[in-house]
All heavy atoms as an XYZ file, in Angstrom:
882
protein
N      -5.485     13.306    -74.803
C      -6.519     13.628    -75.788
C      -5.838     13.994    -77.088
O      -4.821     14.659    -77.104
C      -7.400     14.771    -75.274
C      -8.545     15.109    -76.177
S      -9.785     16.219    -75.442
C      -8.844     17.661    -75.091
N      -6.418     13.607    -78.189
C      -5.803     13.814    -79.493
C      -5.831     15.263    -79.935
O      -5.120     15.644    -80.837
C      -6.519     12.946    -80.540
O      -7.845     13.401    -80.721
N      -6.660     16.111    -79.323
C      -6.726     17.515    -79.698
C      -7.701     17.794    -80.824
O      -7.877     18.939    -81.220
N      -8.332     16.753    -81.370
C      -9.243     16.942    -82.495
C     -10.641     17.368    -82.052
O     -11.446     17.743    -82.887
C      -9.331     15.658    -83.316
N     -10.927     17.299    -80.764
C     -12.259     17.653    -80.282
C     -12.303     19.153    -80.035
O     -11.555     19.677    -79.211
C     -12.620     16.880    -79.002
C     -12.590     15.383    -79.267
C     -13.985     17.313    -78.491
C     -12.798     14.542    -78.037
N     -13.184     19.840    -80.769
C     -13.271     21.291    -80.678
C     -14.716     21.735    -80.571
O     -15.639     21.004    -80.954
C     -12.635     21.932    -81.919
C     -11.168     21.624    -82.092
C     -10.572     22.252    -83.340
O     -11.334     22.766    -84.180
O      -9.338     22.217    -83.470
N     -14.898     22.955    -80.064
C     -16.221     23.574    -80.032
C     -16.782     23.573    -81.451
O     -16.080     23.871    -82.417
C     -16.134     25.009    -79.462
C     -17.452     25.748    -79.646
C     -15.734     24.967    -77.987
N     -18.038     23.210    -81.565
C     -18.697     23.146    -82.868
C     -18.792     21.738    -83.426
O     -19.581     21.480    -84.342
N     -17.998     20.794    -82.884
C     -18.108     19.397    -83.320
C     -19.524     18.912    -83.053
O     -20.063     19.102    -81.965
C     -17.101     18.510    -82.581
C     -17.306     17.044    -82.855
C     -16.784     16.463    -83.992
C     -18.043     16.253    -81.983
C     -16.980     15.113    -84.255
C     -18.251     14.909    -82.231
C     -17.717     14.342    -83.374
N     -20.128     18.290    -84.042
C     -21.507     17.817    -83.923
C     -21.577     16.333    -84.253
O     -20.954     15.864    -85.203
C     -22.436     18.605    -84.859
O     -22.350     19.987    -84.540
C     -23.883     18.155    -84.730
N     -22.340     15.626    -83.453
C     -22.607     14.218    -83.703
C     -24.112     13.997    -83.659
O     -24.824     14.685    -82.920
C     -21.884     13.316    -82.676
O     -22.114     11.945    -83.003
C     -22.336     13.594    -81.251
N     -24.613     13.077    -84.466
C     -26.048     12.786    -84.441
C     -26.288     11.338    -84.847
O     -25.500     10.748    -85.579
C     -26.826     13.736    -85.350
O     -26.428     13.576    -86.684
N     -27.377     10.800    -84.329
C     -27.804      9.438    -84.659
C     -29.321      9.385    -84.685
O     -29.985     10.033    -83.874
C     -27.311      8.431    -83.617
C     -25.846      8.137    -83.654
C     -25.457      7.029    -82.685
O     -26.355      6.309    -82.174
O     -24.262      6.885    -82.423
N     -29.846      8.593    -85.593
C     -31.281      8.325    -85.637
C     -31.533      6.998    -84.939
O     -30.814      6.017    -85.164
C     -31.773      8.265    -87.088
O     -31.527      9.528    -87.715
C     -33.269      7.961    -87.158
N     -32.542      6.991    -84.087
C     -32.888      5.794    -83.317
C     -34.369      5.488    -83.495
O     -35.203      6.391    -83.465
C     -32.630      6.012    -81.817
C     -31.218      6.334    -81.495
N     -30.269      5.373    -81.312
C     -30.599      7.535    -81.324
C     -29.110      5.956    -81.029
N     -29.291      7.260    -81.035
N     -34.698      4.217    -83.643
C     -36.086      3.756    -83.697
C     -36.559      3.459    -82.283
O     -35.917      2.712    -81.548
C     -36.170      2.509    -84.573
C     -37.513      1.799    -84.638
C     -38.604      2.474    -85.462
N     -38.234      3.146    -86.652
C     -38.326      2.673    -87.899
N     -38.784      1.467    -88.111
N     -37.987      3.416    -88.926
N     -37.679      4.034    -81.890
C     -38.270      3.777    -80.579
C     -38.920      2.394    -80.608
O     -39.657      2.069    -81.536
C     -39.305      4.872    -80.221
C     -39.985      4.555    -78.891
C     -38.646      6.243    -80.188
N     -38.645      1.592    -79.585
C     -39.213      0.248    -79.504
C     -40.134      0.141    -78.285
O     -40.088      0.979    -77.380
C     -38.095     -0.811    -79.371
O     -37.418     -0.612    -78.130
C     -37.110     -0.720    -80.531
N     -40.937     -0.895    -78.254
C     -41.831     -1.129    -77.118
C     -41.058     -1.230    -75.803
O     -41.539     -0.798    -74.758
C     -42.631     -2.422    -77.318
C     -43.712     -2.299    -78.375
O     -43.932     -1.174    -78.898
O     -44.338     -3.328    -78.693
N     -39.843     -1.791    -75.863
C     -39.035     -1.965    -74.651
C     -38.585     -0.631    -74.063
O     -38.176     -0.573    -72.901
C     -37.807     -2.836    -74.947
C     -38.132     -4.272    -75.301
C     -38.670     -4.439    -76.735
O     -38.345     -3.617    -77.617
O     -39.440     -5.394    -76.934
N     -38.658      0.447    -74.831
C     -38.261      1.773    -74.359
C     -39.408      2.512    -73.680
O     -39.268      3.656    -73.272
C     -37.751      2.625    -75.531
C     -36.504      2.122    -76.181
S     -36.130      3.163    -77.607
C     -34.609      2.464    -78.161
N     -40.536      1.848    -73.525
C     -41.733      2.478    -72.978
C     -41.833      2.276    -71.471
O     -41.488      1.207    -70.955
C     -42.968      1.886    -73.649
O     -44.135      2.487    -73.156
N     -42.340      3.277    -70.739
C     -42.571      3.082    -69.306
C     -43.624      1.989    -69.089
O     -44.660      1.992    -69.769
C     -43.106      4.440    -68.834
C     -42.731      5.416    -69.892
C     -42.680      4.636    -71.173
N     -43.387      1.076    -68.167
C     -44.313     -0.048    -67.982
C     -45.680      0.363    -67.439
O     -46.653     -0.374    -67.611
C     -43.585     -0.956    -66.995
C     -42.598     -0.076    -66.317
C     -42.238      1.003    -67.293
N     -45.793      1.532    -66.831
C     -47.059      1.945    -66.218
C     -47.981      2.700    -67.183
O     -49.099      3.038    -66.799
C     -46.790      2.812    -64.983
C     -46.120      4.115    -65.295
N     -44.780      4.204    -65.594
C     -46.612      5.371    -65.361
C     -44.468      5.462    -65.821
N     -45.562      6.189    -65.693
N     -47.527      2.934    -68.413
C     -48.367      3.644    -69.381
C     -49.018      2.680    -70.359
O     -48.376      1.732    -70.820
C     -47.530      4.663    -70.163
C     -46.945      5.831    -69.380
C     -46.145      6.741    -70.311
C     -48.035      6.624    -68.680
N     -50.280      2.931    -70.699
C     -50.948      2.036    -71.650
C     -50.428      2.207    -73.076
O     -50.421      1.245    -73.845
C     -52.426      2.439    -71.556
C     -52.404      3.839    -71.047
C     -51.185      3.967    -70.190
N     -49.996      3.407    -73.444
C     -49.456      3.650    -74.785
C     -47.948      3.434    -74.773
O     -47.268      3.776    -73.813
C     -49.755      5.077    -75.239
C     -51.235      5.330    -75.372
O     -52.010      4.415    -75.650
N     -51.641      6.557    -75.136
N     -47.431      2.860    -75.843
C     -45.995      2.589    -75.951
C     -45.307      3.838    -76.502
O     -45.430      4.171    -77.681
C     -45.732      1.392    -76.866
C     -46.365      0.102    -76.372
C     -45.727     -0.339    -75.080
C     -46.280     -1.669    -74.627
N     -45.828     -2.027    -73.307
N     -44.605      4.552    -75.599
C     -43.905      5.788    -75.963
C     -42.498      5.769    -75.350
O     -42.229      5.026    -74.408
C     -44.665      7.042    -75.470
C     -45.996      7.193    -76.189
C     -44.860      7.003    -73.960
N     -41.639      6.614    -75.883
C     -40.262      6.712    -75.397
C     -40.227      7.225    -73.961
O     -40.767      8.295    -73.658
C     -39.461      7.651    -76.305
C     -37.997      7.887    -75.934
C     -37.196      6.583    -76.013
C     -37.389      8.944    -76.849
N     -39.592      6.458    -73.068
C     -39.454      6.878    -71.671
C     -38.298      7.864    -71.537
O     -37.374      7.890    -72.363
C     -39.196      5.668    -70.774
O     -37.888      5.157    -70.986
N     -38.333      8.643    -70.480
C     -37.250      9.585    -70.220
C     -35.915      8.864    -69.979
O     -34.901      9.269    -70.559
C     -37.604     10.518    -69.055
O     -38.817     11.219    -69.387
C     -36.502     11.521    -68.792
N     -35.872      7.807    -69.163
C     -34.584      7.123    -68.984
C     -33.999      6.587    -70.293
O     -32.785      6.659    -70.512
C     -34.906      5.980    -68.020
C     -36.111      6.439    -67.277
C     -36.903      7.255    -68.269
N     -34.850      6.067    -71.168
C     -34.338      5.566    -72.451
C     -33.903      6.709    -73.360
O     -32.939      6.574    -74.113
C     -35.364      4.662    -73.132
C     -35.309      3.265    -72.557
O     -34.307      2.561    -72.797
O     -36.249      2.882    -71.839
N     -34.584      7.849    -73.294
C     -34.159      9.011    -74.071
C     -32.769      9.460    -73.600
O     -31.888      9.749    -74.415
C     -35.160     10.145    -73.941
C     -34.787     11.372    -74.757
S     -35.911     12.747    -74.454
C     -35.428     13.206    -72.779
N     -32.560      9.486    -72.282
C     -31.250      9.852    -71.731
C     -30.186      8.856    -72.195
O     -29.066      9.237    -72.554
C     -31.315      9.957    -70.195
C     -29.924     10.048    -69.587
C     -32.159     11.157    -69.789
N     -30.513      7.579    -72.205
C     -29.577      6.552    -72.681
C     -29.184      6.816    -74.128
O     -28.013      6.704    -74.513
C     -30.199      5.156    -72.539
C     -29.276      4.023    -72.970
C     -29.948      2.667    -72.825
N     -31.200      2.548    -73.551
C     -31.300      2.316    -74.857
N     -30.224      2.193    -75.599
N     -32.482      2.204    -75.429
N     -30.160      7.195    -74.972
C     -29.868      7.499    -76.382
C     -28.968      8.724    -76.504
O     -28.060      8.764    -77.339
C     -31.166      7.709    -77.156
C     -32.104      6.501    -77.250
C     -33.385      6.887    -77.991
C     -31.420      5.328    -77.915
N     -29.221      9.736    -75.680
C     -28.392     10.948    -75.688
C     -26.958     10.596    -75.309
O     -25.993     10.983    -75.994
C     -28.974     12.013    -74.733
C     -30.294     12.571    -75.293
C     -27.965     13.128    -74.476
C     -31.093     13.399    -74.296
N     -26.800      9.861    -74.206
C     -25.452      9.494    -73.760
C     -24.727      8.661    -74.809
O     -23.549      8.894    -75.090
C     -25.514      8.730    -72.440
C     -25.834      9.619    -71.260
C     -25.217      9.103    -69.986
O     -23.991      9.232    -69.836
O     -25.976      8.581    -69.157
N     -25.406      7.704    -75.399
C     -24.781      6.859    -76.413
C     -24.355      7.637    -77.644
O     -23.278      7.411    -78.189
N     -25.201      8.562    -78.078
C     -24.869      9.364    -79.257
C     -23.606     10.186    -79.005
O     -22.713     10.241    -79.857
C     -26.048     10.281    -79.632
O     -27.171      9.464    -79.982
C     -25.697     11.187    -80.797
N     -23.513     10.799    -77.835
C     -22.333     11.612    -77.517
C     -21.098     10.738    -77.303
O     -20.010     11.056    -77.797
C     -22.614     12.484    -76.298
S     -23.897     13.721    -76.594
N     -21.244      9.641    -76.577
C     -20.135      8.717    -76.326
C     -19.537      8.212    -77.636
O     -18.336      8.347    -77.883
C     -20.622      7.535    -75.478
C     -19.711      6.300    -75.418
C     -18.440      6.603    -74.643
C     -20.451      5.130    -74.809
N     -20.370      7.606    -78.464
C     -19.868      6.998    -79.702
C     -19.480      8.044    -80.744
O     -18.654      7.783    -81.608
C     -20.886      6.001    -80.254
C     -21.084      4.824    -79.342
C     -22.310      4.589    -78.750
C     -20.033      3.971    -79.043
C     -22.492      3.512    -77.886
C     -20.195      2.898    -78.180
C     -21.432      2.665    -77.607
N     -20.061      9.251    -80.645
C     -19.712     10.307    -81.588
C     -18.289     10.806    -81.421
O     -17.590     11.053    -82.407
N     -17.839     10.964    -80.175
C     -16.483     11.482    -79.946
C     -15.435     10.377    -79.843
O     -14.241     10.661    -79.961
C     -16.395     12.399    -78.693
C     -17.274     13.607    -78.851
C     -16.673     11.644    -77.419
N     -15.845      9.143    -79.638
C     -14.880      8.057    -79.433
C     -13.813      7.979    -80.527
O     -12.633      7.823    -80.216
C     -15.608      6.716    -79.287
C     -14.711      5.588    -78.809
C     -14.169      5.804    -77.409
O     -14.889      6.216    -76.504
N     -12.889      5.543    -77.223
N     -14.148      8.107    -81.815
C     -13.102      8.029    -82.851
C     -12.078      9.165    -82.775
O     -10.998      9.058    -83.366
C     -13.891      8.112    -84.161
C     -15.279      7.726    -83.813
C     -15.486      8.180    -82.398
N     -12.379     10.243    -82.064
C     -11.469     11.374    -81.962
C     -10.503     11.249    -80.785
O      -9.586     12.060    -80.645
C     -12.266     12.673    -81.819
C     -13.290     12.954    -82.926
C     -14.058     14.223    -82.617
C     -12.610     13.030    -84.276
N     -10.716     10.247    -79.947
C      -9.886     10.058    -78.763
C      -8.717      9.134    -79.053
O      -8.708      8.408    -80.055
C     -10.735      9.468    -77.628
C     -11.918     10.307    -77.166
C     -12.753      9.518    -76.175
C     -11.446     11.620    -76.560
N      -7.733      9.158    -78.153
C      -6.638      8.208    -78.250
C      -7.157      6.809    -77.953
O      -8.209      6.637    -77.327
C      -5.528      8.611    -77.277
C      -4.879      9.935    -77.640
C      -3.857     10.405    -76.626
O      -3.516      9.630    -75.705
O      -3.401     11.548    -76.761
N      -6.400      5.816    -78.381
C      -6.836      4.417    -78.283
C      -7.214      3.993    -76.864
O      -8.154      3.224    -76.671
C      -5.734      3.508    -78.818
C      -6.140      2.053    -78.895
C      -5.069      1.205    -79.529
O      -4.481      1.630    -80.536
O      -4.823      0.105    -78.986
N      -6.520      4.497    -75.865
C      -6.770      4.066    -74.479
C      -7.678      5.036    -73.725
O      -7.707      5.016    -72.498
C      -5.444      3.889    -73.739
C      -4.628      5.183    -73.714
O      -4.929      6.129    -74.434
N      -3.597      5.207    -72.901
N      -8.431      5.863    -74.442
C      -9.326      6.824    -73.808
C     -10.784      6.519    -74.145
O     -11.085      5.899    -75.158
C      -9.017      8.251    -74.285
C      -7.699      8.794    -73.813
C      -7.466     10.197    -74.312
O      -7.836     10.553    -75.433
N      -6.842     11.016    -73.478
N     -11.661      6.991    -73.275
C     -13.096      6.983    -73.524
C     -13.688      8.145    -72.737
O     -12.955      8.922    -72.136
C     -13.745      5.630    -73.146
O     -15.090      5.604    -73.659
C     -13.748      5.394    -71.644
N     -15.010      8.267    -72.756
C     -15.660      9.314    -71.977
C     -16.707      8.689    -71.066
O     -17.261      7.626    -71.364
C     -16.351     10.378    -72.873
O     -17.361      9.745    -73.666
C     -15.344     11.076    -73.767
N     -16.972      9.385    -69.967
C     -18.037      8.982    -69.055
C     -18.953     10.177    -68.854
O     -18.503     11.329    -68.834
C     -17.490      8.488    -67.692
C     -16.719      7.198    -67.862
C     -16.628      9.543    -67.018
N     -20.249      9.915    -68.734
C     -21.205     10.975    -68.487
C     -21.088     11.470    -67.060
O     -20.995     10.669    -66.129
N     -21.069     12.815    -66.891
C     -20.952     13.373    -65.540
C     -22.106     14.309    -65.195
O     -22.298     14.633    -64.019
C     -19.601     14.092    -65.333
C     -19.421     15.236    -66.328
C     -18.452     13.091    -65.411
C     -18.205     16.119    -66.044
N     -22.891     14.733    -66.174
C     -24.027     15.609    -65.880
C     -24.950     15.629    -67.087
O     -24.505     15.607    -68.232
C     -23.532     17.027    -65.592
C     -24.619     17.937    -65.094
N     -25.324     18.763    -65.936
C     -25.120     18.139    -63.856
C     -26.215     19.439    -65.221
N     -26.113     19.078    -63.958
N     -26.251     15.668    -66.804
C     -27.225     15.814    -67.886
C     -28.382     16.659    -67.367
O     -28.821     16.504    -66.230
C     -27.708     14.455    -68.438
C     -28.508     14.667    -69.715
C     -28.451     13.650    -67.398
C     -28.555     13.455    -70.613
N     -28.817     17.587    -68.185
C     -29.952     18.453    -67.841
C     -30.756     18.664    -69.126
O     -30.387     19.471    -69.979
C     -29.469     19.785    -67.281
S     -30.825     20.875    -66.794
N     -31.818     17.886    -69.277
C     -32.619     17.941    -70.496
C     -34.097     17.946    -70.162
O     -34.518     17.454    -69.118
C     -32.318     16.759    -71.453
C     -30.904     16.843    -72.013
C     -32.543     15.420    -70.780
N     -34.874     18.503    -71.064
C     -36.330     18.459    -70.963
C     -36.835     17.175    -71.634
O     -36.079     16.496    -72.330
C     -36.932     19.671    -71.673
O     -36.621     19.610    -73.065
N     -38.094     16.878    -71.413
C     -38.786     15.828    -72.178
C     -40.182     16.362    -72.402
O     -41.064     16.180    -71.576
C     -38.799     14.505    -71.424
C     -39.220     13.359    -72.292
N     -39.085     12.059    -71.886
C     -39.759     13.313    -73.529
C     -39.537     11.249    -72.837
N     -39.961     11.994    -73.839
N     -40.367     17.034    -73.541
C     -41.559     17.856    -73.730
C     -42.558     17.350    -74.751
O     -43.583     17.999    -74.961
C     -41.135     19.293    -74.054
C     -40.165     19.416    -75.194
C     -39.403     20.736    -75.155
O     -38.838     21.121    -74.147
N     -39.412     21.436    -76.266
N     -42.305     16.199    -75.359
C     -43.274     15.630    -76.302
C     -43.081     14.117    -76.348
O     -41.989     13.617    -76.091
C     -43.105     16.237    -77.692
N     -44.145     13.420    -76.676
C     -44.102     11.954    -76.747
C     -43.726     11.499    -78.157
O     -44.037     12.156    -79.144
C     -45.462     11.376    -76.374
N     -43.063     10.352    -78.202
C     -42.752      9.682    -79.459
C     -43.190      8.236    -79.307
O     -42.791      7.556    -78.357
C     -41.251      9.737    -79.797
C     -40.977      9.069    -81.135
C     -40.743     11.168    -79.801
N     -43.998      7.769    -80.228
C     -44.558      6.415    -80.142
C     -43.566      5.360    -80.607
O     -42.682      5.622    -81.438
C     -45.814      6.322    -80.999
O     -46.812      7.186    -80.499
N     -43.756      4.167    -80.082
C     -42.982      3.020    -80.524
C     -43.142      2.865    -82.039
O     -44.228      3.054    -82.580
C     -43.476      1.761    -79.813
O     -42.735      0.646    -80.214
N     -42.044      2.564    -82.712
C     -42.039      2.417    -84.163
C     -41.635      3.686    -84.892
O     -41.379      3.647    -86.088
N     -41.596      4.803    -84.170
C     -41.186      6.066    -84.783
C     -39.707      6.320    -84.508
O     -39.121      5.737    -83.608
C     -42.046      7.215    -84.255
C     -43.511      7.061    -84.621
C     -44.367      8.218    -84.133
O     -44.126      8.730    -83.018
O     -45.288      8.585    -84.873
N     -39.118      7.217    -85.300
C     -37.705      7.540    -85.169
C     -37.500      8.875    -84.472
O     -38.310      9.792    -84.626
C     -37.031      7.630    -86.549
C     -36.934      6.294    -87.244
O     -36.956      5.252    -86.562
O     -36.826      6.284    -88.484
N     -36.403      8.953    -83.712
C     -35.955     10.221    -83.145
C     -34.535     10.482    -83.640
O     -33.759      9.552    -83.859
C     -35.979     10.240    -81.601
C     -37.396     10.196    -81.080
C     -35.143      9.142    -80.998
N     -34.225     11.760    -83.819
C     -32.880     12.183    -84.179
C     -32.269     12.842    -82.950
O     -32.817     13.828    -82.439
C     -32.906     13.161    -85.350
C     -31.558     13.766    -85.744
C     -30.605     12.682    -86.261
C     -31.749     14.853    -86.799
N     -31.164     12.291    -82.475
C     -30.445     12.840    -81.331
C     -29.216     13.565    -81.863
O     -28.410     12.975    -82.591
C     -30.019     11.734    -80.347
C     -29.239     12.317    -79.180
C     -31.229     10.944    -79.860
N     -29.076     14.842    -81.490
C     -27.945     15.642    -81.943
C     -27.253     16.263    -80.745
O     -27.912     16.825    -79.863
C     -28.413     16.758    -82.902
O     -29.111     16.158    -83.994
C     -27.235     17.569    -83.426
N     -25.947     16.157    -80.719
C     -25.136     16.791    -79.691
C     -24.067     17.641    -80.338
O     -23.326     17.156    -81.198
N     -24.003     18.908    -79.952
C     -22.975     19.811    -80.468
C     -22.137     20.305    -79.306
O     -22.667     20.831    -78.318
C     -23.597     21.000    -81.189
C     -22.550     21.968    -81.729
C     -23.134     23.150    -82.467
O     -24.356     23.153    -82.744
O     -22.366     24.081    -82.765
N     -20.825     20.150    -79.415
C     -19.945     20.593    -78.336
C     -19.914     22.113    -78.298
O     -19.627     22.764    -79.306
C     -18.529     20.012    -78.499
C     -18.580     18.495    -78.307
C     -17.560     20.661    -77.509
C     -17.248     17.798    -78.448
N     -20.251     22.672    -77.121
C     -20.214     24.126    -76.961
C     -19.105     24.573    -76.019
O     -18.860     25.763    -75.861
C     -21.562     24.687    -76.510
C     -21.902     24.350    -75.070
O     -21.039     24.092    -74.245
N     -23.172     24.354    -74.753
N     -18.436     23.601    -75.372
C     -17.326     23.944    -74.483
C     -16.401     22.744    -74.338
O     -16.865     21.609    -74.195
C     -17.862     24.343    -73.107
C     -16.807     24.772    -72.126
C     -17.365     25.118    -70.750
O     -18.590     25.283    -70.606
O     -16.550     25.201    -69.817
N     -15.107     23.011    -74.391
C     -14.090     22.013    -74.087
C     -13.216     22.620    -73.001
O     -12.561     23.642    -73.216
C     -13.233     21.657    -75.322
C     -12.158     20.646    -74.955
C     -14.101     21.137    -76.464
N     -13.251     22.015    -71.810
C     -12.469     22.492    -70.671
C     -11.553     21.354    -70.236
O     -11.984     20.458    -69.493
C     -13.400     22.923    -69.539
C     -12.658     23.423    -68.308
O     -11.419     23.605    -68.379
O     -13.314     23.611    -67.264
N     -10.338     21.354    -70.759
C      -9.380     20.266    -70.547
C     -10.015     18.946    -70.975
O     -10.167     18.706    -72.160
C      -8.862     20.255    -69.119
C      -8.051     21.485    -68.768
C      -7.682     21.507    -67.320
N      -8.861     21.562    -66.475
C      -9.187     22.588    -65.697
N      -8.408     23.621    -65.645
N     -10.272     22.556    -64.968
N     -10.442     18.114    -70.041
C     -11.033     16.805    -70.373
C     -12.558     16.803    -70.286
O     -13.180     15.768    -70.511
C     -10.467     15.724    -69.446
C      -9.000     15.425    -69.719
C      -8.485     14.376    -68.753
N      -7.168     13.919    -69.162
C      -6.904     12.684    -69.576
N      -7.828     11.768    -69.597
N      -5.683     12.349    -69.917
N     -13.151     17.929    -69.948
C     -14.611     18.007    -69.824
C     -15.202     18.546    -71.126
O     -14.794     19.585    -71.627
C     -15.005     18.909    -68.658
C     -16.513     18.952    -68.402
C     -16.838     19.758    -67.157
N     -16.362     21.132    -67.278
C     -17.097     22.145    -67.727
N     -18.351     21.968    -68.091
N     -16.581     23.356    -67.804
N     -16.183     17.825    -71.654
C     -16.877     18.202    -72.890
C     -18.316     18.544    -72.548
O     -18.988     17.774    -71.857
C     -16.856     17.051    -73.890
C     -15.501     16.397    -74.163
C     -15.677     15.187    -75.074
C     -14.520     17.400    -74.749
N     -18.804     19.685    -73.036
C     -20.191     20.093    -72.801
C     -20.911     20.118    -74.142
O     -20.495     20.821    -75.061
C     -20.274     21.482    -72.125
C     -21.733     21.853    -71.875
C     -19.470     21.495    -70.829
N     -21.990     19.340    -74.232
C     -22.783     19.238    -75.452
C     -24.101     19.988    -75.302
O     -24.761     19.878    -74.267
C     -23.154     17.771    -75.740
C     -22.012     16.884    -76.105
C     -21.215     16.306    -75.122
C     -21.748     16.592    -77.431
C     -20.183     15.464    -75.454
C     -20.709     15.736    -77.782
C     -19.917     15.178    -76.784
N     -24.504     20.730    -76.332
C     -25.887     21.183    -76.463
C     -26.641     20.033    -77.109
O     -26.212     19.498    -78.133
C     -25.982     22.429    -77.353
C     -25.490     23.679    -76.654
O     -25.595     23.753    -75.422
O     -25.005     24.582    -77.355
N     -27.764     19.656    -76.523
C     -28.518     18.475    -76.956
C     -29.859     18.881    -77.551
O     -30.538     19.760    -77.021
C     -28.782     17.545    -75.753
C     -27.464     17.056    -75.150
C     -29.696     16.384    -76.124
C     -26.622     16.232    -76.086
N     -30.224     18.201    -78.629
C     -31.586     18.279    -79.172
C     -32.013     16.884    -79.586
O     -31.242     16.141    -80.185
C     -31.659     19.215    -80.381
C     -31.646     20.662    -80.010
C     -32.099     21.530    -81.147
C     -32.098     22.970    -80.645
N     -32.379     23.905    -81.684
N     -33.240     16.552    -79.252
C     -33.864     15.313    -79.721
C     -35.122     15.739    -80.461
O     -35.950     16.470    -79.904
C     -34.215     14.363    -78.559
C     -34.863     13.088    -79.092
C     -32.972     14.038    -77.726
N     -35.251     15.302    -81.706
C     -36.398     15.694    -82.515
C     -37.042     14.471    -83.165
O     -36.410     13.441    -83.365
C     -35.985     16.694    -83.619
O     -34.941     16.112    -84.417
C     -35.501     18.009    -83.031
N     -38.312     14.648    -83.479
C     -39.067     13.680    -84.276
C     -39.701     14.507    -85.383
O     -40.666     15.241    -85.133
C     -40.126     12.975    -83.424
C     -41.081     12.153    -84.239
N     -40.682     11.047    -84.942
C     -42.416     12.301    -84.462
C     -41.735     10.541    -85.570
N     -42.792     11.276    -85.292
N     -39.114     14.450    -86.578
C     -39.561     15.341    -87.650
C     -39.339     16.782    -87.218
O     -38.251     17.149    -86.793
N     -40.394     17.591    -87.287
C     -40.309     18.992    -86.875
C     -40.609     19.207    -85.395
O     -40.588     20.335    -84.918
C     -41.296     19.838    -87.706
C     -40.897     19.910    -89.165
O     -39.692     19.769    -89.464
O     -41.789     20.103    -90.018
N     -40.902     18.135    -84.673
C     -41.275     18.249    -83.267
C     -40.041     18.141    -82.371
O     -39.277     17.173    -82.464
C     -42.272     17.145    -82.882
O     -43.417     17.233    -83.728
C     -42.709     17.273    -81.427
N     -39.867     19.124    -81.496
C     -38.791     19.091    -80.514
C     -39.224     18.212    -79.343
O     -40.217     18.492    -78.681
C     -38.468     20.503    -80.022
C     -37.337     20.615    -79.002
C     -36.006     20.175    -79.609
C     -37.249     22.039    -78.484
N     -38.495     17.149    -79.109
C     -38.794     16.208    -78.037
C     -38.035     16.599    -76.770
O     -38.554     16.530    -75.663
C     -38.415     14.766    -78.440
C     -39.087     14.371    -79.770
C     -38.737     13.774    -77.329
C     -40.586     14.488    -79.780
N     -36.792     17.022    -76.945
C     -35.937     17.329    -75.809
C     -34.861     18.314    -76.222
O     -34.426     18.326    -77.368
C     -35.270     16.043    -75.301
O     -34.371     16.324    -74.247
N     -34.440     19.121    -75.235
C     -33.261     19.956    -75.423
C     -32.612     20.182    -74.072
O     -33.253     20.030    -73.029
C     -33.605     21.286    -76.094
C     -34.546     22.169    -75.321
C     -34.914     23.434    -76.080
O     -34.182     23.833    -76.995
O     -35.949     24.019    -75.737
N     -31.334     20.506    -74.094
C     -30.609     20.743    -72.857
C     -29.129     20.583    -73.060
O     -28.614     20.837    -74.153
N     -28.440     20.137    -71.990
C     -26.995     19.961    -72.050
C     -26.601     18.609    -71.461
O     -27.321     18.025    -70.651
C     -26.255     21.068    -71.263
O     -26.673     21.025    -69.903
C     -26.517     22.435    -71.862
N     -25.461     18.144    -71.917
C     -24.894     16.887    -71.423
C     -23.386     17.075    -71.333
O     -22.779     17.583    -72.272
C     -25.241     15.737    -72.357
C     -24.612     14.429    -71.998
N     -24.558     13.960    -70.709
C     -24.005     13.496    -72.758
C     -23.942     12.771    -70.710
N     -23.599     12.480    -71.936
N     -22.807     16.684    -70.192
C     -21.364     16.788    -70.019
C     -20.750     15.397    -69.932
O     -21.312     14.496    -69.310
C     -21.033     17.557    -68.730
C     -21.483     18.990    -68.761
C     -21.104     19.730    -67.484
O     -20.059     19.458    -66.891
N     -21.951     20.647    -67.073
N     -19.606     15.253    -70.580
C     -18.853     14.013    -70.538
C     -17.415     14.354    -70.166
O     -16.930     15.454    -70.463
C     -18.908     13.269    -71.879
C     -20.337     12.896    -72.259
C     -20.402     11.903    -73.386
N     -19.906     10.597    -72.998
C     -20.587      9.716    -72.251
N     -21.798     10.002    -71.803
N     -20.059      8.552    -71.954
N     -16.740     13.407    -69.530
C     -15.365     13.613    -69.093
C     -14.490     12.547    -69.736
O     -14.840     11.362    -69.739
C     -15.266     13.521    -67.567
C     -13.990     14.059    -67.016
C     -13.808     15.408    -66.807
C     -12.938     13.187    -66.717
C     -12.619     15.903    -66.307
C     -11.742     13.669    -66.209
C     -11.583     15.035    -66.006
N     -13.364     12.976    -70.297
C     -12.434     12.042    -70.941
C     -11.596     11.364    -69.867
O     -10.971     12.025    -69.036
C     -11.529     12.787    -71.935
C     -12.385     13.431    -73.035
C     -10.494     11.838    -72.532
C     -11.623     14.399    -73.928
N     -11.602     10.025    -69.889
C     -10.818      9.239    -68.940
C      -9.824      8.369    -69.709
O     -10.030      8.044    -70.874
C     -11.709      8.358    -68.027
C     -12.574      9.223    -67.136
C     -12.561      7.396    -68.843
N      -8.746      7.990    -69.019
C      -7.699      7.184    -69.647
C      -6.624      8.076    -70.244
O      -6.722      9.293    -70.258
N      -5.597      7.439    -70.731
C      -4.516      8.166    -71.394
C      -3.669      8.858    -70.410
O      -2.944      9.725    -70.559
């Protein structure tokens, strides 16, 4: 590990919700929980990747998040992950997903550095 990953490091990405991210059993097109988790994992993965050595990456090992509000297809969500713990190769992120002022999700996500 390059040593550049520290507590307080924050990464965020804005994502547009699409019809394909909607649960097939619902009549309204809204962000599904599995797709929200995918967005969280991607934001954390790609956020820390530039800080790793060339032959390293991270894999998700744990996620514990709520899904407390709906976001419709065509709307944007902001996914933010802030590292609150670095334990050797294990990274723990505090997660928030928001749509404007509405909290969509919060919780934690852990990733493990592999390679190198």
